[in-house]
C-alpha positions in Angstrom: -25.3 6.4 20.1 -25.0 7.8 16.5 -21.2 7.5 16.8 -21.1 3.8 17.9 -23.2 3.5 15.3 -21.4 5.1 12.4 -17.9 3.2 13.7 -19.9 0.0 13.6 -21.3 0.6 10.1 -17.6 1.7 9.1 -16.3 -1.5 10.4 -18.7 -3.7 8.2 -18.2 -1.6 5.2 -14.4 -2.5 5.7 -15.2 -6.1 6.3 -17.4 -6.2 3.1 -14.7 -4.1 0.9 -12.1 -7.0 1.9 -13.9 -9.6 0.1 -15.8 -8.2 -2.8 -13.3 -5.8 -3.9 -12.5 -5.7 -7.3 -9.4 -8.2 -8.3 -8.7 -7.9 -11.9 -7.1 -10.9 -13.2 -7.0 -12.2 -9.8 -3.8 -10.4 -9.5 -4.2 -10.2 -5.3 -4.8 -14.0 -5.0 -2.1 -14.8 -7.3 0.2 -13.1 -5.5 -0.7 -13.6 -2.4 -0.2 -18.0 -3.4 3.2 -17.0 -4.8 4.2 -14.8 -1.9 3.5 -17.7 0.3 5.6 -20.5 -2.0 8.6 -17.7 -2.0 8.6 -17.6 1.3 8.3 -21.3 2.4 11.0 -22.1 -0.7 13.4 -19.7 1.4 13.0 -20.9 4.5 13.0 -24.3 3.1 16.3 -24.0 1.7 17.6 -22.3 5.1 16.3 -24.9 7.2 18.4 -27.7 4.5 21.6 -25.9 4.5 21.7 -26.6 8.4 21.6 -23.0 9.3 20.2 -21.5 12.7 16.3 -20.8 13.1 17.4 -16.8 13.6 19.0 -17.3 10.2 15.7 -19.3 9.0 13.6 -16.6 10.1 16.0 -13.5 8.6 15.5 -15.6 5.4 11.8 -15.9 5.4 11.5 -11.9 6.5 13.9 -11.3 3.7 12.3 -13.4 1.2 9.0 -11.9 1.8 10.3 -8.4 1.4 11.8 -8.9 -1.9 8.4 -10.3 -3.2 6.3 -7.3 -1.2 8.3 -4.4 -2.1 9.9 -4.6 -5.6 6.8 -3.0 -7.6 8.7 -1.8 -10.8 6.8 -1.3 -14.3 8.7 -4.2 -16.0 9.7 -7.4 -15.3 13.3 -6.1 -16.6 13.3 -3.9 -13.7 12.0 -5.8 -11.3 14.7 -8.5 -11.5 17.3 -5.4 -11.4 16.0 -4.0 -8.0 15.9 -8.0 -7.1 19.6 -8.1 -7.6 20.1 -4.9 -5.7 18.3 -5.7 -2.8 21.3 -7.6 -1.2 23.3 -4.5 -1.7 21.3 -2.1 0.2 20.2 -4.6 3.0 23.3 -6.6 3.8 25.8 -3.5 4.6 23.1 -2.4 7.3 22.7 -5.9 8.4 26.3 -5.8 9.3 26.3 -2.5 10.8 22.9 -3.1 12.9 25.0 -6.5 14.4 28.8 -4.7 14.6 26.9 -1.9 16.7 24.2 -4.2 18.8 25.9 -3.5 21.9 26.7 0.1 21.5 23.6 2.1 22.1 24.2 5.6 21.3 26.0 4.4 18.6 23.3 2.2 17.0 20.7 4.6 17.8 22.1 7.3 15.4 22.6 4.6 12.7 19.4 3.6 12.8 18.1 7.2 12.4 20.6 7.9 9.6 18.8 4.7 8.1 15.5 5.9 8.6 16.1 9.1 6.8 18.4 7.6 4.0 15.8 4.9 3.4 12.8 7.8 2.9 15.0 10.0 1.0 15.4 7.2 -1.3 11.9 6.9 -2.7 12.6 10.2 -4.6 13.8 7.4 -7.0 10.8 6.0 -7.5 9.7 2.2 -6.8 13.1 1.2 -6.8 14.5 3.5 -4.2 11.3 3.2 -2.5 12.1 -0.9 -2.5 15.7 -0.7 -1.6 15.0 2.0 1.3 12.7 -0.4 2.5 15.0 -3.5 2.2 17.8 -1.2 4.4 15.4 -0.5 7.1 14.0 -3.7 7.6 17.6 -5.5 7.6 18.1 -3.4 10.8 15.2 -4.1 12.0 15.2 -7.7 11.9 18.3 -7.6 13.8 17.1 -5.7 16.9 14.1 -8.3 16.1 16.3 -11.2 16.3 18.9 -9.9 19.1 21.5 -10.9 15.9 25.3 -11.1 16.9 28.2 -10.3 15.1 29.2 -14.1 15.1 25.8 -14.8 13.4 27.0 -12.2 10.4 28.1 -15.2 8.2 24.9 -17.3 8.3 22.8 -14.4 8.5 24.4 -13.3 4.9 23.8 -16.5 3.3 20.0 -16.9 4.7 19.6 -13.5 3.1 21.3 -14.6 -0.5 19.4 -17.9 -0.5 16.3 -16.1 0.4 16.8 -13.5 -2.4 17.4 -16.5 -4.7 14.2 -17.8 -3.6 12.3 -15.1 -3.9 13.6 -14.3 -7.3 13.2 -17.8 -8.8 9.6 -17.9 -7.3 9.0 -14.5 -9.0 10.6 -14.6 -12.5 10.9 -18.4 -13.3 8.6 -20.8 -11.3 5.5 -18.3 -11.2 5.9 -14.9 -13.8 2.6 -13.7 -13.5 3.3 -9.7 -14.0 1.4 -7.4 -16.2 3.9 -4.9 -16.5 1.6 -2.3 -14.9 3.2 0.8 -13.5 3.3 1.5 -9.9 1.0 4.8 -8.7 4.0 6.4 -8.0 3.4 10.1 -6.7 0.9 13.0 -7.8 2.6 15.6 -9.9 1.6 18.1 -6.5 4.6 16.8 -4.7 6.8 17.3 -7.7 9.4 20.0 -7.0 13.0 20.4 -5.6 14.3 20.5 -2.1 11.4 20.8 1.0 8.9 21.3 -1.9 9.2 17.6 -3.0 7.3 15.3 -0.4 10.1 12.8 -0.2 12.0 15.2 1.4 9.4 16.7 3.9 9.0 12.7 4.8 12.4 11.8 5.2 12.3 14.6 7.5 9.3 14.2 9.3 9.9 9.9 9.4 13.5 10.6 11.4 11.6 12.9 13.7 8.9 10.7 14.8 11.5 7.7 14.3 14.1 9.7 17.0 10.9 10.6 19.6 9.5 6.9 19.1 13.0 5.5 19.7 13.2 7.8 23.3 10.0 7.1 24.2 9.9 3.5 23.3 13.2 2.9 25.5 11.4 4.5 28.5 9.2 1.7 28.2 11.4 -1.6 27.1 15.3 -1.4 26.6 14.6 -4.7 24.7 11.7 -3.9 22.7 11.8 -0.4 21.8 12.2 -1.1 18.3 8.3 -1.7 17.7 7.5 2.3 18.2 10.0 3.4 15.4 9.1 0.2 13.2 5.4 1.7 14.0 6.8 5.0 12.8 8.5 4.1 9.6 5.9 2.1 8.1 3.4 4.4 8.9 5.1 7.0 6.4 4.9 4.6 3.7 2.6 4.6 0.8 1.3 8.2 2.5 1.3 11.6 1.3 -0.1 13.9 3.4 -1.0 14.4 7.1 -4.6 13.2 6.8 -3.4 9.8 5.1 -0.9 9.4 8.1 -3.1 10.2 10.5 -5.5 7.8 9.2 -3.1 5.3 8.5 -1.5 5.5 12.2 -5.2 4.7 13.4 -5.6 1.7 11.2 -2.4 0.6 12.3 -3.8 0.8 15.9 -6.7 -1.3 15.2 -5.2 -4.0 13.2 -2.5 -4.4 16.1 -5.4 -4.5 18.9 -7.2 -7.2 17.1 -3.7 -9.0 15.6 -2.7 -9.0 19.4 -6.3 -10.9 20.5 -6.0 -13.0 17.9 -2.8 -14.0 19.0 -3.6 -14.6 22.5 -6.4 -16.9 21.5 -3.8 -18.5 18.7 -0.5 -18.1 19.0 0.0 -19.0 22.9 -1.9 -22.0 23.2 0.7 -23.6 20.4 3.7 -22.9 22.9 5.8 -22.9 19.3 5.1 -25.6 18.0 6.9 -26.3 14.7 4.5 -27.4 12.3 1.1 -25.6 13.4 2.7 -22.6 13.4 4.9 -22.7 10.1 1.0 -23.4 8.5 -0.2 -20.8 10.5 2.6 -18.4 9.6 2.0 -19.4 5.7 -1.4 -18.1 6.1 -0.4 -14.9 7.6 1.6 -14.4 4.7 -1.2 -15.0 2.4 -3.3 -12.3 4.2 -0.9 -9.9 4.2 -0.2 -9.9 0.7 -3.8 -10.6 -0.3 -5.2 -8.0 2.1 -2.5 -4.9 1.4 -3.8 -3.5 -1.5 -7.8 -3.4 0.5 -7.5 -3.0 4.0 -4.2 -1.6 6.0 -5.7 -2.6 9.4 -6.5 -6.5 8.0 -2.6 -6.5 6.7 -1.3 -5.3 10.2 -3.6 -8.1 12.1 -2.1 -10.4 10.0 1.6 -9.1 10.3 0.9 -9.1 14.4 -0.3 -12.5 14.4 2.8 -13.8 12.3 4.6 -11.9 14.7 3.1 -13.4 17.8 3.8 -16.7 16.2 7.5 -16.3 15.3 8.1 -14.8 19.3 6.4 -18.4 20.2 8.7 -19.9 17.6 11.9 -18.2 19.7 10.0 -19.3 23.0 9.6 -15.8 24.3 6.1 -15.2 23.9 4.0 -14.3 26.9 0.6 -12.2 26.9 3.0 -9.3 28.9 5.0 -9.6 25.4 2.2 -8.9 23.4 0.7 -6.0 25.7 3.9 -4.3 25.3 4.1 -4.7 21.6 0.6 -2.8 21.6 1.6 0.1 23.9 4.8 0.5 21.5 3.0 0.6 18.5 1.0 3.2 20.4 3.9 5.0 21.1 5.0 4.9 17.3 1.8 6.1 15.9 1.3 8.7 18.1 5.0 9.9 17.3 4.2 10.0 13.6 1.1 12.3 14.2 2.8 14.6 15.9 5.7 14.5 13.2 3.1 14.7 10.1 1.6 17.9 12.1 4.4 20.1 13.2 7.6 18.6 10.7 6.9 20.1 7.0 3.1 19.2 6.7 2.2 18.6 3.3 -1.8 19.7 3.4 -4.6 16.7 1.9 -6.6 18.8 -0.2 -3.4 19.4 -2.5 -2.8 15.7 -2.5 -6.6 14.2 -2.9 -7.4 16.8 -5.8 -3.7 15.4 -7.7 -4.7 11.6 -7.3 -8.3 12.5 -8.8 -6.9 14.3 -11.7 -5.0 11.5 -12.2 -7.5 8.5 -12.0 -9.8 10.8 -14.7 -7.1 10.8 -16.9 -6.7 6.9 -16.7 -10.2 6.6 -17.3 -10.2 8.3 -20.5 -7.2 6.8 -21.3 -8.8 2.8 -20.3 -11.4 4.2 -23.0 -9.1 5.1 -25.7 -7.6 1.7 -25.5 -11.3 0.2 -25.4 -12.4 1.9 -28.1 -9.1 1.3 -30.4 -9.3 -2.7 -29.6 -13.0 -2.2 -30.9 -11.9 -0.7 -34.0 -9.6 -4.2 -34.4 -6.4 -2.9 -32.9 -4.5 -6.0 -31.7 -1.8 -4.0 -29.9 -3.9 -2.3 -27.8 -4.2 -3.1 -24.2 -7.4 -2.1 -22.0 -6.6 -4.6 -19.6 -3.4 -3.0 -18.3 -4.8 0.3 -18.2 -7.6 -1.5 -15.8 -5.1 -2.2 -13.5 -3.5 1.2 -13.3 -6.8 2.6 -13.0 -7.8 -0.1 -9.9 -4.3 1.4 -8.3 -5.1 5.0 -9.1 -8.5 4.4 -7.0 -6.3 3.1 -4.4 -4.5 5.9 -3.6 -7.7 8.3 -3.9 -9.3 5.9 -1.5 -6.1 6.7 0.7 -6.6 10.3 0.3 -9.9 10.9 1.0 -9.9 8.3 4.2 -9.3 11.0 6.3 -12.6 12.5 5.1 -14.8 9.8 5.1 -13.6 8.3 8.4 -16.3 8.2 11.0 -14.6 10.1 13.3 -14.6 13.3 10.5 -17.2 16.0 12.2 -17.5 17.5 9.2 -20.4 16.1 7.4 -21.0 18.0 4.0 -17.4 17.3 3.6 -17.6 13.6 4.7 -20.9 13.5 1.9 -19.0 14.9 -0.7 -16.1 12.7 -0.6 -18.2 9.7 -0.2 -20.2 10.7 -3.3 -17.1 11.1 -5.3 -15.5 8.0 -4.1 -18.8 6.3 -5.1 -19.2 8.0 -8.8 -15.4 6.7 -9.6 -16.2 3.3 -8.3 -18.9 3.8 -11.1 -16.6 4.7 -13.6 -14.1 1.8 -12.6 -17.2 -0.4 -13.1 -18.3 0.5 -16.3 -14.7 0.5 -17.6 -14.8 -2.9 -16.7 -17.6 -4.1 -18.3 -16.5 -1.9 -21.5 -12.8 -3.5 -21.3 -14.9 -7.4 -21.3 -16.8 -6.3 -24.0 -13.8 -5.2 -26.1 -12.1 -8.6 -25.5 -14.4 -10.5 -27.5 -13.8 -11.2 -31.1 -17.4 -10.6 -32.0 -17.4 -7.3 -30.9 -17.3 -4.6 -33.5 -16.8 -0.5 -33.9 -18.9 2.0 -35.2 -19.3 5.4 -35.4 -21.5 5.6 -32.0 -18.7 4.3 -29.8 -16.4 7.1 -31.6 -18.7 9.8 -30.8 -19.0 8.4 -27.0 -15.5 7.9 -26.4 -15.3 12.0 -27.8 -17.8 12.6 -25.2 -15.7 10.7 -22.5 -13.0 12.7 -23.5 -14.5 16.1 -23.3 -15.8 15.3 -19.8 -13.0 14.6 -18.2 -11.3 17.3 -20.0 -13.9 19.9 -18.2 -13.1 18.3 -15.0 -9.6 18.3 -14.8 -8.6 20.4 -17.3 -8.8 23.9 -15.7 -7.3 22.3 -12.2 -10.6 20.9 -11.2 -11.9 24.2 -10.7 -15.7 25.6 -10.9 -15.9 26.7 -14.7 -15.7 24.2 -17.2 -17.6 21.8 -14.8 -21.0 24.7 -15.0 -21.1 23.1 -18.9 -21.1 19.5 -18.2 -24.5 17.9 -19.2 -26.0 14.4 -18.5 -25.9 12.1 -21.3 -29.0 10.8 -22.9 -31.0 8.0 -22.0 -29.0 4.4 -21.9 -29.0 2.4 -25.2 -30.6 -0.9 -25.8 -29.4 -3.6 -23.6 -28.4 -5.3 -26.8 -25.5 -2.7 -27.7 -23.2 -3.2 -24.2 -20.3 -1.2 -25.1 -22.5 1.7 -25.8 -24.1 1.3 -22.4 -21.2 1.3 -20.6 -19.9 4.0 -22.2 -23.2 5.7 -21.6 -23.0 4.8 -18.0 -19.4 6.5 -17.6 -20.9 9.5 -19.3 -23.3 9.9 -16.4 -20.8 9.0 -13.7 -18.8 11.4 -15.1 -21.4 14.4 -15.6 -22.8 14.1 -11.9 -18.8 14.4 -10.7 -19.0 18.0 -11.8 -21.1 18.8 -8.4 -18.9 17.4 -5.9 -15.9 17.9 -7.1 -17.3 22.1 -7.6 -14.4 24.0 -5.7 -16.7 27.3 -4.4 -13.9 29.4 -2.7 -15.4 29.3 0.5 -16.0 25.2 0.6 -13.1 22.8 -0.8 -13.7 19.5 -0.9 -10.7 18.7 1.3 -9.5 21.1 4.4 -6.1 22.5 4.2 
């Protein structure tokens, strides 16, 4: 009974976090709306050009990927990456169609694309985006059973989709702040097999090879779902714990999505107008939930896939059941790969992300203080957006510890305490930045002193690699300043949260925050 209550409470917490999660500048909302516009434009252009349904779906998915995967730090770099997408995707599309009926060669080529796509992540956001786009062009070909004769119109559809997505993103609705994506933590840098992207390339290839073999036993036509599951589980993960939790969440989201698909997609029988409206809602859901809940995002993806199968005239309950089975196979293969092929321990990744988040807390404070001092060049808002990204990475990394099925209650409590206090830091930072944006706010010596104390607290927490020594000297600050001094009040709250982080982050030799 206790486990049931814990699981139910975890689901309620996930639902609550979905709807109340911070959305600085409403960026998630605006990105989701823009994605719907961009994908709809790509499909509309394909239809106006008289392309087939297969080509229109290919164009819509290409536009979705172009808007979803390109995350470079600057708008200029995003434009360059968007232009490079066809260079990465179109040769793979041609290869996949050419090998469609040659099973051994097709399988070998798919695994080569998997390895290269993951290995490309070593080149940062651009390599990450190009790798995903290349993989998905091979996957989409299997999904739509595209033949070589269809290649010219598929090329046309992808080109039109990239153009439509780029026009939407950079001309119609240019909303980027230029925030650098979180990237990989310093602890995972290196060369050779010490580099996380190299390890993941081997892990993902091993998982995909096993998923391909088992998936083909289940279905010679729909085996690619197992490979797609294994691939996507490795996206934006860096340790075995993260990957295992992501696999679990993918299965959960798929199960719920299939249930919704049975209730919604099957009764429609592929009716174009309502199906298009629901696909648009799913695109919105994918973009709006991606940064908050992987399970919710997978629910939206699964419903969208069910609707697309309905448009293609092949949807039935047995097909959705097969999708669930293939998803389970892919998740299991990914779990085996991260456990036995060059595993990366959870604690290394978690400590690195926590250190980056704490240093970003200090950077946010410094930018806000500079703004309060009268500088117009300081930009604390972008720092807040970066902090939200880093906290998302911390939550992903700590997820194995706070998962309801984790039996290590002591570590679970400490991990939850760390997350709670980091959320407190983020809340105080957002309040401080809001005060700094007020033109009437002014700077005084007390603000400077409080900022120095924040800097000292952060250095004490991360300066010795999250060891216990310096944390023993952190003290809780004095009582909160009067309510009429909001900037000082937020700085005081920030100091207190940093001071209280000392205990759960302390790492005695026998009790690390996270297990190896």
